[in-house]
C-alpha positions in Angstrom: 84.0 50.1 -71.8 80.3 50.6 -71.2 79.2 52.7 -68.3 76.1 52.2 -66.2 74.4 54.8 -64.0 73.4 53.4 -60.6 69.7 53.6 -59.8 69.1 54.3 -56.2 65.3 54.7 -56.4 64.8 51.1 -55.3 67.6 50.2 -52.9 67.0 47.1 -50.7 68.6 46.6 -47.3 68.6 43.8 -44.8 69.6 43.6 -41.2 70.8 40.0 -40.4 69.5 39.6 -36.9 67.0 37.0 -35.6 64.5 37.5 -37.1 65.9 39.2 -40.2 64.5 42.7 -41.1 64.5 43.6 -44.8 63.1 46.6 -46.5 62.8 48.4 -49.9 61.2 51.7 -50.7 59.3 53.7 -48.2 58.2 52.8 -44.7 55.2 54.4 -42.9 57.2 57.1 -41.1 59.1 58.2 -44.3 55.8 58.3 -46.3 54.2 60.5 -43.5 57.3 62.8 -43.4 57.1 63.3 -47.1 53.3 63.8 -47.1 52.7 60.8 -49.2 49.3 59.1 -48.8 49.4 55.3 -48.4 47.6 52.2 -47.4 49.1 49.4 -45.4 48.6 45.7 -46.1 50.0 43.2 -43.7 50.4 39.4 -43.7 51.4 37.6 -40.5 53.8 34.7 -41.0 52.0 32.7 -38.3 49.5 31.8 -41.0 52.1 30.5 -43.5 52.2 26.7 -43.9 56.0 26.6 -44.5 56.5 28.8 -41.5 54.4 26.5 -39.4 56.3 23.4 -40.7 59.7 25.0 -40.0 58.7 26.6 -36.7 59.4 30.0 -38.3 56.1 31.8 -37.6 57.6 35.0 -36.1 57.3 37.9 -38.4 55.2 39.6 -41.1 55.2 41.1 -44.6 54.0 44.7 -44.7 53.4 46.6 -48.0 52.7 50.2 -48.5 50.6 51.1 -51.6 49.0 54.1 -53.2 45.5 54.4 -51.8 43.0 52.3 -53.9 45.8 51.2 -56.3 48.1 48.2 -56.3 51.2 50.3 -56.9 53.9 49.4 -54.4 55.5 52.3 -52.4 57.6 50.1 -50.1 57.8 46.7 -48.4 59.1 45.6 -45.0 59.6 42.0 -44.1 60.5 40.6 -40.7 61.1 36.9 -40.3 63.3 34.0 -41.3 65.0 34.6 -44.6 63.5 38.0 -45.0 66.5 39.2 -47.0 65.9 36.5 -49.7 62.1 37.1 -49.8 62.7 40.8 -50.4 64.0 40.2 -54.0 60.5 39.8 -55.4 59.5 43.2 -54.0 62.6 44.9 -55.4 61.9 43.4 -58.8 58.3 44.5 -58.7 59.1 48.0 -57.6 62.0 48.4 -60.1 59.8 47.4 -63.0 56.5 48.9 -62.0 54.7 45.6 -61.2 51.8 45.9 -58.8 50.3 43.6 -56.2 48.0 42.1 -58.8 51.0 40.8 -60.7 52.5 39.3 -57.6 49.2 37.7 -56.7 49.0 36.2 -60.3 52.6 34.8 -60.0 52.7 31.0 -59.2 54.7 30.4 -56.1 55.9 26.9 -55.1 54.0 25.3 -52.2 55.0 25.2 -49.4 57.6 27.9 -49.4 58.3 31.0 -47.4 58.0 33.0 -50.7 54.3 32.4 -50.6 54.1 35.1 -47.9 54.6 37.7 -50.6 51.7 36.2 -52.6 49.5 36.0 -49.6 50.3 39.7 -48.7 49.1 40.6 -52.2 46.0 38.5 -51.6 45.2 40.4 -48.4 45.4 43.6 -50.4 43.1 42.1 -53.1 40.5 41.0 -50.5 40.5 44.5 -48.9 39.8 46.0 -52.4 37.1 43.5 -53.5 34.2 45.3 -55.3 31.6 44.7 -52.6 28.7 46.2 -54.5 29.3 44.0 -57.6 29.8 40.9 -55.4 26.4 41.5 -53.7 24.7 41.9 -57.0 26.3 38.7 -58.3 25.3 36.8 -55.1 21.6 37.9 -55.6 21.8 37.0 -59.3 23.1 33.5 -58.7 20.6 33.0 -55.9 17.8 34.0 -58.4 19.3 31.6 -61.0 19.3 28.7 -58.6 15.7 29.4 -57.8 
């Protein structure tokens, strides 16, 4: 008989209330208590097309990352089916996939799972290389004449 050792480093939990609350990894208070620096990215479900169509706009996706990097320290989801939506974050954390990989993953439209992708997109917009973008804007304006 083969034995497996349990890995408790990425342990998800969900509280099945209305709306559901699901979490994996660190939350803000735990990170502060442990002296871990972090950034918070949040996506509000009120902006999600499927949430609007279903009348399920209450809630959010909140992700903690290493400052300046896309490495996920934890994710908290509040909203309809948050427990199911958490699986993508568990997978990403367990296998060292960052927000860039979640953003690059094709999600069916319109689904609640797109909230995960949009949260990653919020992180990406906050970390856009502003200096390079300004230079490119000037370059293209010059090329257009």
